[in-house]
C-alpha positions in Angstrom: 80.7 -55.4 43.8 79.4 -52.1 42.3 78.6 -51.2 38.7 79.5 -47.8 37.5 77.6 -48.2 34.3 75.1 -50.8 33.0 74.9 -50.8 29.2 72.2 -52.2 27.0 72.3 -53.3 23.4 69.2 -51.9 21.6 68.0 -54.1 18.7 66.4 -57.3 20.0 67.5 -56.5 23.5 65.3 -53.5 24.2 63.0 -53.8 21.2 62.1 -56.3 18.5 64.1 -55.8 15.3 65.2 -59.0 13.6 61.6 -59.8 12.7 61.6 -56.8 10.4 64.5 -58.3 8.4 62.8 -61.7 8.3 59.6 -60.1 7.0 61.5 -58.0 4.5 63.1 -61.1 3.0 59.7 -62.8 2.7 58.3 -59.7 0.9 61.4 -59.6 -1.4 60.8 -63.2 -2.3 57.2 -62.5 -3.1 58.1 -59.5 -5.2 60.7 -61.4 -7.2 59.1 -64.8 -7.3 58.9 -64.7 -11.1 62.7 -64.7 -11.3 64.0 -67.2 -8.7 62.9 -69.4 -5.9 62.9 -68.2 -2.3 66.0 -70.1 -1.2 68.0 -68.7 -4.1 66.9 -65.2 -3.3 67.4 -65.3 0.4 70.8 -67.0 0.2 71.9 -64.6 -2.5 70.7 -61.5 -0.5 72.5 -62.7 2.6 75.7 -63.3 0.7 75.5 -59.8 -0.8 74.6 -58.3 2.6 77.7 -59.8 4.3 80.0 -58.7 1.5 78.7 -55.1 1.9 79.1 -54.9 5.7 82.5 -53.3 5.7 81.4 -50.7 3.2 77.7 -50.0 4.2 77.7 -51.0 7.9 74.6 -52.1 9.7 71.0 -50.9 9.6 67.9 -50.7 7.4 69.4 -48.3 4.9 72.5 -50.5 4.3 70.1 -53.5 4.1 68.1 -51.6 1.5 71.1 -51.1 -0.7 71.9 -54.8 -0.5 68.3 -55.6 -1.4 68.5 -53.4 -4.5 71.8 -55.0 -5.5 70.3 -58.5 -5.0 67.2 -57.6 -7.0 69.4 -56.6 -10.0 72.0 -59.3 -9.6 69.8 -62.3 -8.9 67.4 -61.4 -11.7 70.3 -60.9 -14.1 69.2 -57.3 -14.7 65.6 -58.2 -15.7 64.1 -56.6 -12.6 61.8 -53.7 -13.6 61.9 -50.1 -12.4 58.5 -50.7 -10.7 59.9 -53.7 -8.9 62.9 -51.8 -7.7 60.5 -49.2 -6.3 58.8 -52.1 -4.5 62.2 -53.0 -2.9 62.6 -49.4 -1.8 59.1 -49.6 -0.4 60.0 -52.6 1.7 62.8 -50.6 3.3 60.5 -47.6 3.9 58.1 -49.8 5.8 61.0 -51.1 8.0 62.1 -47.5 8.8 58.5 -46.5 9.7 57.7 -49.6 11.7 56.4 -49.2 15.3 59.0 -49.7 18.0 57.9 -52.8 19.9 59.6 -53.2 23.3 60.4 -56.6 24.5 58.3 -57.8 27.5 59.5 -56.3 30.8 61.9 -53.9 29.2 60.1 -50.7 30.2 59.9 -51.7 33.9 63.4 -53.0 34.1 65.0 -49.9 32.5 62.8 -47.6 34.7 63.7 -49.4 37.9 67.5 -49.6 37.2 67.7 -46.0 36.1 66.8 -45.0 39.6 69.9 -46.7 41.1 72.4 -47.0 38.3 73.9 -45.0 35.4 72.5 -46.6 32.2 73.9 -46.5 28.7 73.0 -47.7 25.2 75.6 -49.2 23.0 74.2 -50.3 19.6 75.4 -51.0 16.1 74.0 -49.3 13.1 73.1 -45.9 11.7 72.7 -43.1 14.3 70.0 -41.6 12.1 68.0 -44.8 12.5 68.9 -45.8 16.1 68.5 -42.5 17.9 65.0 -41.8 16.6 64.0 -45.3 17.6 65.3 -44.7 21.1 63.2 -41.6 21.3 60.1 -43.3 19.9 60.6 -46.1 22.4 59.9 -43.8 25.3 63.1 -45.0 27.0 65.5 -42.1 26.1 65.3 -40.3 29.5 66.5 -43.4 31.3 69.9 -43.4 29.6 72.7 -41.0 30.4 74.8 -42.0 27.4 74.0 -43.3 24.0 76.7 -44.7 21.6 75.9 -45.9 18.0 78.9 -47.7 16.6 79.9 -49.4 13.3 80.9 -52.6 15.0 81.3 -54.1 18.5 84.8 -55.4 19.0 87.1 -55.5 21.9 88.8 -52.3 20.7 85.6 -50.5 20.2 84.4 -51.2 23.7 87.9 -50.3 25.1 87.6 -46.9 23.3 84.1 -46.3 24.7 85.2 -47.2 28.2 88.2 -44.8 27.9 86.0 -42.1 26.5 83.5 -42.2 29.4 86.2 -43.0 32.0 84.6 -46.3 32.9 86.6 -49.0 34.7 86.1 -52.3 32.8 85.7 -54.3 36.1 82.8 -52.0 37.0 81.0 -52.2 33.6 78.1 -54.5 32.8 76.8 -55.1 29.3 73.4 -56.6 28.5 72.6 -58.0 25.1 71.2 -60.7 22.9 74.4 -61.4 20.9 77.3 -63.3 22.4 79.5 -62.2 19.5 78.8 -58.5 19.7 77.6 -57.8 23.2 79.2 -60.3 25.5 82.5 -61.8 24.4 84.3 -58.5 23.8 83.3 -57.2 27.2 84.4 -60.3 29.0 87.8 -60.0 27.2 88.2 -56.5 28.7 87.3 -57.7 32.2 83.7 -56.5 32.3 80.5 -58.4 33.0 78.3 -59.8 30.2 74.7 -60.6 30.7 73.3 -62.6 27.8 69.5 -62.5 27.1 68.8 -64.7 24.1 66.3 -63.4 21.5 63.8 -65.5 19.6 65.5 -64.4 16.3 69.2 -63.9 15.8 70.9 -62.9 12.5 73.1 -65.8 11.4 76.1 -63.5 11.3 75.9 -63.1 15.0 76.2 -66.8 15.9 79.2 -68.2 17.7 80.3 -71.8 18.1 80.7 -71.8 21.9 79.2 -69.8 24.8 81.4 -68.6 27.7 79.6 -70.9 30.2 81.5 -71.0 33.4 83.2 -67.6 33.0 83.0 -65.9 36.4 81.7 -62.6 34.8 79.2 -64.2 32.5 75.5 -64.9 33.2 72.6 -65.9 31.0 68.9 -65.0 31.6 65.8 -66.4 30.0 64.2 -63.0 29.8 65.2 -59.4 30.7 62.7 -59.2 33.6 65.2 -61.3 35.7 67.9 -58.6 35.3 67.3 -56.5 38.4 67.4 -59.5 40.7 70.6 -60.8 39.1 72.3 -57.4 39.5 71.3 -57.3 43.2 72.9 -60.7 43.6 76.1 -59.7 41.8 76.4 -56.6 43.9 76.2 -58.6 47.1 79.4 -60.4 46.2 
């Protein structure tokens, strides 16, 4: 078995991200505590965020718009201009946050880049994701970088066709079964699932593809090179 391309998700696969959103929700609850309890604010924000996905897409900037909408809606318009600026400030902090690589990522990516063609496929806003990749210090290891609005079977098929990659020789590594693994398995590729400590509820699936011949699960990304060597021997 050979792999023409090994692709990685970015957020919460290469670097920590979901904690930023969890922290932002806590800060929003503190900022708006005079208007509603934390449960009401978080649930309301998440409902608004999901309703905006098709229009705004993924990323901090889209999340910021949803936070502003939530601040106005959930306070019934009583939120002050200063408090709205506070919401914007939360988003600015997220955009300026340090890129914190997951344990083992730098060594794994460096080692694999010597023997394989590596690629990043991540959801979100390119104006956010590409700078993060540069700040991470990993950019030189990746030959291809794709920032997409969603990760569906059709999107992966389009990317494979664009880069002339045979699905059976494509391996995707990620922390979301819904976005990173299941669509690739449907196309005939390999999916390596590395669960993260935090996962957005929108990314949860009811069943994992345990038993699928092209699916593997690792406890941490440091195990990836050994697994790839084993797969290539078969």
